[in-house]
N, C-alpha and C positions, 0 to 999 in steps of 0.2 A: 452785378458783380462780386461783391465779398457775399454774398451766397451763394456763386456758383463754385465759390473756392473754399466753400468749407462742404460745401457736398461733396468736393474733390477729396478734400483730404479726408475724410469722414468715410470715403465708399475707396481708398488709401489705404487708411488704417483698417481696417476689414476686412480686404483681403490681407495683410496683414495674416492677420486671426485667423482665418479661413483656410487658409492655405498647408500649418504644416492639419492639416483638419481634413483634406482634402489629402495627403500626402498618407495619411495614416489609416485611409479607409479600407474598410475590411472587407475581405469575401464571406460567405459562406456557400462550400465547396458538400458530397459526400463521395461515397464511396464503399461501392460491393465488389469481397472478394469470395468466388466461386472456392470452392476446395477441390475439383476439379479433379474427383474423384479420388480425394486421399480418406485416411484409413484415424489416422491422427493428424494434429496439429503442435505442432510448436512456433508458438509465438514468443517476441522480443520486443519487446515497448521502450525507446530509450526517448525520456519527455524532461526538455531541459525547462522552461517555464512554462506557465498558465497553468489553468483548473481542466481536471480531470476525471472524466468520469465515466466507468464502467460496468457492465453488468452478464448474466445471462442467458437468454433468450434460448429455443429451437424452434432451429435455424435449421436451412439446408447448404445456404453460405458456411463457409472456415469467420467471415466475422464484418459489420458491417458500421459503419466511420463514420461520423458527421461535425464537423469542422466548422468552426468560427475564429478569421484569423487573421490576421494585416501581412500583403504577400510584401508591403515594403521590410517589416521587422519579423518573419517570424516564416520561413521552410520547413518543408514536410515530407515524407519520402512511405510509400508503401508499396513496399515489396514484396512477392509474393512466390514460390516452387514449388514443385511437389517432386519428391524424389523418394526414388519408391514409393513406398503407401505413404507418407512424410507429408504431408504439406508443409513448409515452411516459413514462415509471416515474417517480417520484418516489419515495425511502427514509428518511423524516427522522426521530433517534430525537436527542430534548432532556430536557437536565438539570433540572428543578428545583431553584431555589437555595432549601433551604429551609435552612439553617445544619447541615446536612447532611453529613456525610467523604463525601466519589463511591464515594475505596475501598473505603462501607461497603455501599452499593447494588451493589443485580443487576440488571444489567441486561448480557444475552448474545443477540451473535447468534450464529442461523446461515446464510444464506443459497447458495440458490443459481440462479444464473440459468442459460440457459439457451444452447446450443449452435449448435441448429438456424442462427440467426438474425443480420446483420451490427449489431453493436455497439458504438456510441458510449458511453465505461462517463466519468462526471468523479467521483470518489473523493475524500469529507471528512474528513477523522478530527482528531479533539479530544483528552481526556487518556485518548489507547484503546490495545488491545495486540490488536493485527491479526494475521490469518494470512492471505490470499490467495495461493492456490491461481490462477490467471486461465484456465493451460494447458486446451487447446481452445476456447473460448473463440471468438469470429470478431469479432474485437476489433478495428474500422478506427480512433477514437482516442481513445487513453486521459489524462483526469486522475487525479492522481495528489499530492495538496493531506494530510504531516501535519501533526498541530503538539508537541505532548509527547506523545510515542505511542515509540511500540517496536511494533514492526514486520519480518513478514515477505512478498514478494512473492514470488511462484513462478508459470511458465510451464511447469510440469510437464511438458506436452505440448505440441506449434508451432503455434498458431493459425493458419488455416489458408486469412484474411482478411488480404494487407498492410496493420497499421501503418503508417499514414500520420507519424501527430507521439504521442511518450508524452512526455508532461512528469513531473515529479518534482519534485513541492517540498519542502526541507525544510523544521522548520525545528529548535525544540529535541530530535531526535527520534535514538534507533537505529532504525537503517533495514538489510536486508539483501533487496535481492532479488539469487534462482539461474535462471538458467537465462535470461537476457536475448536470444540469438540466440536463441531460442523466439518470443519474443516479433514476431516478423516483422516490426521496423518498419524503416521509412525512415530517419527522424530523435529522437536524443532526447534531450533536456532535462533537467539535472540544477540547477540553486537549490539549491546544502548547505548552510546560516546554520550555527548551533551543532551543529552534527551531527555523528557518526558514521556513517556510509553503508559502502555491500562494494556493492561490483558483480564479480556474475560470467554470466559474457554466457554461456559456452558455444557450440557451434556454429554460424556462421552460414554462409547460404542465401544470401543477396545484399548488395550494398555497405552498413554504414548507418554512419552518423554523430553521434554525440556530442560537445554541449555540453553542458561543469561547469562550471560554477559555486558555489567554496567559498568561504567568511568566515572563521568563527573554530575551521572545525570538520577533519572531515579525511573523505575519500573513496578506496577502493580500489579499485583496477582491474583484472579478473584476468579474463586471457583466452588458449585453446586455445593454446599452441606449437604455430609455423607459420604461426600468420594473419595475414596481413599489417599491420601498427598502424602510422599514425603521431602523434605526437601535438603538438600545432600549440602556445607558448602562454611564458611570463613567468614568473619563476622569481628572488624577489627580495630585500632582504634581510629579511622579517615570512614569504616563504613558501617553501616548498621542493620538490620534483620525486623523487623514487627511483623509481628502476628496478629486478627483483628477475627474471632467468632470464631476459629479454630483451634480445636483441646491439642494442639502438637504436644510429642513427648523429646526429649530428646535423651536415643539411645540411647548415643555416642556421642562422642564427642566432634561438632559437627556437622551429628544429622539432628534429625526432626523428623517424626513420626504418626498420624491418626493412630487411635488406638483400634488394635486390629487389621491391623492395613495388614500382615502379613494371610489373612484368614476374607481380604475382600475378590471382587472381580476382574474387576479393573480399579489401574494406578495410572496417577499420574508419579512421577518422579520427573524429582527438580534438582536441577543442577545449578549452578546458583556462582557465580565470579566476581568479587563486589570492589574495587578499588576504592574511589572518595566517593562513594552515593549510596543508596540507598534498597532493596526491598523492601514494598512490602508486600503481603501473600494474605483475603480478606477472604471469609465467605461470603456467599453471595450472604446477596439483602430478603 
């Protein structure tokens, strides 16, 4: 009799332990988005929390997506419409706030975007960890907004298109951007709040303008040795510019240039505004 009661109690306790696990049961789904005859794409990604990976591939479809998530705590939407020759894709992932710690909820995305179509890309990241390899994608405009996140943005291969505007807005985040030269960008705008951001350029094939605004965070900019670089900005009582491995000369108040800057064929022009943070400009090792 006593043994039976003990078994009943243990069964009840195990049931209490298992209930939350069952309630959080995760699912794996796949989505394929046909281009439907589009000749260019506009893709908007709103990712609330979780792990996000993006890469490009030579596929006819506009996108392919694999998701591992908990439907009880996460909802996602995939919406695609073609208007004229442009395919417009909205990918959205939202966390259902049910008093559960977001770190304990499964939400993992593996997104493949087509390299066949010119692309306008808008990415909004919340409390996430992201690895975005945008190399090879034909991006003409790119906007990345990062909240309380950590992530890596990489251009592992050259962008076949000329990227008109690349905008990166970092909140309370830690971000590394690699091989920026492969982005093939005319203009790069970076707003660094209470963040730590590292930007590594690699080789440029044409002139590039970088406008960077640092609040109370820090930014490190790594450029190839021998690249013609100018930096214009003010370092005051609460801000700091540091140069390492670059022979920069102050040609006038608040403007530094590498030797023979005017004679170079390709230039990186940096305009910096720093409130209470720092910018470190470094030559690649």
